[in-house]
N, C-alpha and C positions, 0 to 999 in steps of 0.2 A: 504494500500500500504506500502511495506517495504522500509526502507531507505537502501541505499548502505552502507555496513559496511566500516568503516574507517580503514586504515592500522594502526597497533600499533605504538605508538610513540617510537622513539629510547630512550634507557635508557642511561643517562649520567653516565660514570664511575666516581666513587668517587676518589677524589684526596687524596694524603697521609695525608693532613690535616683533611679530612673528615672521614677517616678510623679509627674505634675505636681501640685504642691501649690498650694492656693489662695493668692492674693496676700494679704499682711497688710493691704493697703489696703482689700480687700473685706470684711474682718472687723473693722471698727471697732466698738469697744465704746461704748455710750452712757455719758455721764458718770455716770449714776446707778448703773451696774454696774461702773465702774472699781474695781479692787481688791477685788471681791466674788467669792464662790464659790457656785455653785448647789448646793443640797442637795435631793435628790429621794427619793421612795419610791413604792412601788406599793400602792395601796389600792383597796378596793371603790368603784365609781362613786358609791355613796350617800354616801361620806365626802366626796368632792369636791363633790357637790351640797349637802350640809349645810353645808360650810365656806363655799361661795359664798353660800348663803342667810343664814348668820350674818353675813357681811361686809355684805350688803345691810341686814339688820335693824339692825346696829350702826353703819351709815353709815361703814364702814371698808373696808379692803381685805384680801384673802387674805394678802398679804405682811405687813401689820400684825398680823393675828391669829396668823400663824405666828411672828412675832417675839415676841409676847406669850407664846405657848405654849412656845417654846424658853427664854425667860427664866424662866418658871415652873419648867420642868424643871431648868434649871441651879440655880436657888435651892433646889429640893427636894433636890438632891444636894450642896449646899454649895459650889456654883461661882458665880462672879460673873456677873450678868446682862449679857452682852455682845452679844446679838443686836440 
């Protein structure tokens, strides 16, 4: 005679303390990024393309152009250029 099958027991979700966190040694920061904070925004793909094209035309980098743009913005509003 067969036993009636029991329903599966619910699985208790792990708390944040139980979830395995990545080791800090795996997330080393390159020296060029040490002490820096990423700033991002969502724009039309054409904005990204034009920015990359401008960087190529000016023999520069997107990072350098964004620094220039942020410093211009800070100056416009009377803030020191710190980017």
